[in-house]
N, C-alpha and C positions, 0 to 999 in steps of 0.2 A: 647593568648591561647600557651600554655606549648606544649602541645603534637601535633605533627602535623599530626598525623593519629586519633584524638579522635574525637566523634560526639557527643555532646550533644541536638543536634536537634531530636527532639522522630517524629516532625509530622509537616508538610507544610500548609498553607492558602495557597488556591487558590482565588485569585481575581475573577476569573472568563472574559467572555467574554463585560460584563459592568456592573456598577452598577446603571443604571437605572432598575425600577424593571420592566415596563411596558415593554423595549425593550427585557429583560429575558424572560415574560411571552411569549412574541411574539416570540424570539428564538424560547422557548419550545415548542411550538406550532407547527410553523413548519417542525424544525427538527422530532418529535414525527409523525408527519404526514408522512415524508417523508419515516422515518425508517419502519414506519408499513405496508408502503405500497411496497418498494424497496426492504428490506431484505429478505421476503417471494419470491420476483421474484428470488433471489441467490441460493434458497433451491429448486423452482421448478426446474431454471436450470439443479443444480446438478441431482436432480430427474429425469430430463428426459434424459438426457446423460447416467445416470447409468441405464434408463430400456429401451431405444431403440435401437436394436441392428444394425440401422443404423447406428450410431454415434459410430464408433467402431475405427475411424480414431484417430491416434493421436494429431490432432488439436482439436478435442474432449475433450478427454484424457486432455490436458490441458486447455481448457477452463473449464470444470469440478472443476479441483483444482484451478484455477482463481476464480471462485465465490467462494470455501470451503475458503480459504484465505482470499476473501474480508469481506466475512461473518464473519470470525472470526476474525479479523482484528476491525471490527465495533463493536464487544461486549467490546472489550478493553476501549475505549474512552466513546463512545457515551451513555451507560443506565447510567453511573455515571454521565457526565454532566446533562443530564436528569435531576437527583435525585438532583443535585446541584444547576439547576434552581429555583428551586422549595424550597432551602433551605437560612435561613439566614447566617448560617456561613458553609463556604466549605473549610471542613479540609480533608486530606488526610496523615495516616503512612507514616513515612518514609522507612519502607518495603514495605510497598504497591506503593509507590512514585516510588523504584526500579524496582519494579515487574512489573507495569505499563510501564514503561520505557523499559524494557527486551523485554514486549512481543510486543509493538508497533515495537521498531527496528528488532526484530525478524521475526515477520510476514512482516515487510516493504520489507525486506531486499529480503526475499524468493520470494515476488512478484516481485520485480524487477530482480531476476536472473530468475523468470520464464517467464518475457517479453524477457529475452534473448534467452534464449531455442526457442519460439513460433516465433521468428525472424527466429533461424536457422531452423526452422522446416518448415517455410513458405519460405527459400530459396532454402530449397531441393526441396520441393515438386513443386515451378517453374520454376527453373533454372538446376533442375538433377531430372527431373520426373520419368524416367527408373529406378534410384537407389532408390527412395522413401520409398518403401516397405522392401529395404534391410537395408537402413541406419535407419530408423526411426521404427524399429520393437520394440515389447514389451520390451524387455529386455533394449534396450536404453532408452525407455522413463522412466521406472520405476531408471537405472542408474542417468536419468537428474532430477527426482525428488528427489532421496534420496541428490545429491550432493546441491540442493538448501535448501534442510534443514539444512544440513550440514554448507553451506554458509552462510544461516542467522543466524544461530545459534553461528558460529565464530567471526561474524559482532555483533551481541547484545552483547557477551560476552564481548567482547572489552569495550564497550561503558560501561557497567555495573562496568565493573573490573577497569576503570578509574576513575568514580564516587567514587566508594566505597574506592578509597584513599583517596577523599578530605574530609578534614574536616568542619564540618559544625557544627555554636556554635550561628548562629543567624546574621542578621532576617530570619525569614522563609515563606515568603511573596512570592507567585510563581505568577509573572505576566501572567496567563493564564490559562484555564479551564483544564488543563491535565500536568501532568508532562512531560516535556521534556529536551534534553541535554541544549539545550542553556540556559534557566531559571535558572536550577538547580546549573548549573556550577556558575553560576554569584553569588550565595548564597553562598560561600563556603569560609571558614574564612584563605585564603592562596593565591598566585599569581598562576592564573590559564592559564596562555599566553599558557606552555608547554602543558595542557591539550587541550585548545582550540586549537593550532595547531595540536595533534593528532587527535581530534574528526573530524576535518575538513578536513583530511589528510583521516581519515576512513568513514566516510558518505559522507562529499560533494563531494572528488576527485573521489570514486569509481561512485558516481550518477550521477558525468558530464561527466565522461569518456563513463559509460553505454549508455547515454543519447547520446552523439556524435556516439558511434559505431551504435547504433539502428538506429538511422537517415542513416548513410551511409551504413550501411547493405541493410535497405530499399532502399538507392536508387540506391543501385547497382541491387537490383533485379530487380527497374520498367526501370533500362541502359538495362539490358540482356534480356526484351521481346519485347524491340523497334522492332526486327525483326521478330515477331510472328504475328500470325493471330489477326487482330482485337478483336476477342470473347475473345483468351487467353490474349491480352493485355487488355483488359477491365474487366476481371476477376481478374488478377493481380493487377492492379489500385485499386479495388473496396475490395479486400481483404487488400492491402498494407493501404490504406486512413484509414479503421479501425484501424488496431494495429497502425498506425502514432497519430490517436485522441487519444488511449490510453495511449500513449508512453509520448505525451504533459500532458494529465490529469495527468500523474501520477508521471513523473519527474520535471515539471516544479517549482510547489509547493517547492518539497523535494530541486529543486537546489535553490530557490529562501531563503529556510529557514538554509540548509546544510552548503551552498560554500562561506558564507560571517563571516566574524568577527562577534562573538554573542553580536550584537548591538541593542539594542530593536528598531524596526521601526513600526509605527503606523499600518501596514498595516499587519503585523506578526500573529495578533488573527483571521485575516478572512480569511487569507490562510492557517493558521492552521484548522480551521473550515472545508473548503473542502477538504483539503489534508488526515484528519481523520477522517470524518461523510462523506462529501457528494461523494467525487470523488471514493472511495472505492467500493461502494454500487453500482454505475452508469457502472462500467467499463465491467461487466459482463454481465450487460443489455443492452449494446451498442454493445457489439460483438455478442448479441444474435438477438439483431434486425436487424442486417445487413447480417445475414444469415439464408437464406432460408430453408437448411436443420434442425435446432436447432428450427427454427418456425415452421414447419411441424410439426416436431416430438414431438412440446410440444403440436402443436392442436390435434394431435390424442391421448396423455394421457391425456389431458383435457377430452377430447368425451368419454373417456373410465372411468375417474372417475372425475366426475362433482364436487364431492367436495370439489378437487384442485381449 
């Protein structure tokens, strides 16, 4: 390779989840059923929150955004994966691969930052209830939302910039069912040690620190409510438990994938499947089923509009 920044690869071949036709068909059916059931549920959550005046608190504003981010995230990988499961040859163009990678990390980072904001919201609501309406006013909520978009864009554009600088001259087989940083980098025709180190610092370290920070924040909340009434303590415990479940579902797979050297592990594809397809759609649903106000509003919406 004479030119360090030239790329002759125009497409990548995705090896997919498995080479077994029977296994591919089974995965297709299971993922399609899950997708067709849970995805409309996320849009129902958004519609419920936007249409019910009783769900105007910042918590529900952020929950609606979480459902929107997760629904959008599911469109990046799942439709193409379903099509590829029925195809003999699974090919994605170089530009398509970079685009998929950009939006994957853009929306993924946005959701990560949103969970941090939701933790802050719960801290103010539980530990500083008298200041809640002042601190978490509509202007603050929109500033947080803008910061999430900017943070997600900055995170993702760094990933893309580092990869665009790499030369790809073959081979072009990605051992996965979508384009992601660990597999793409390994196909570069150059030493990628520094790039991998930067990627781990950008994705892995930020993810790990956010995860530890979130757990610490919920631990502080639970400690602060110890002296309160049993009702307040139980409500705080119920709320924090829901958030902690989502934190583990969101950050657990991300930590496994991005906080280690980019060496292939047998569990990588399974973890990636849950991280990109299953968990994102489940997150808002878990919040909803553990929130009485949203469930009541959803029942009212469905009673008024049976078509939903």
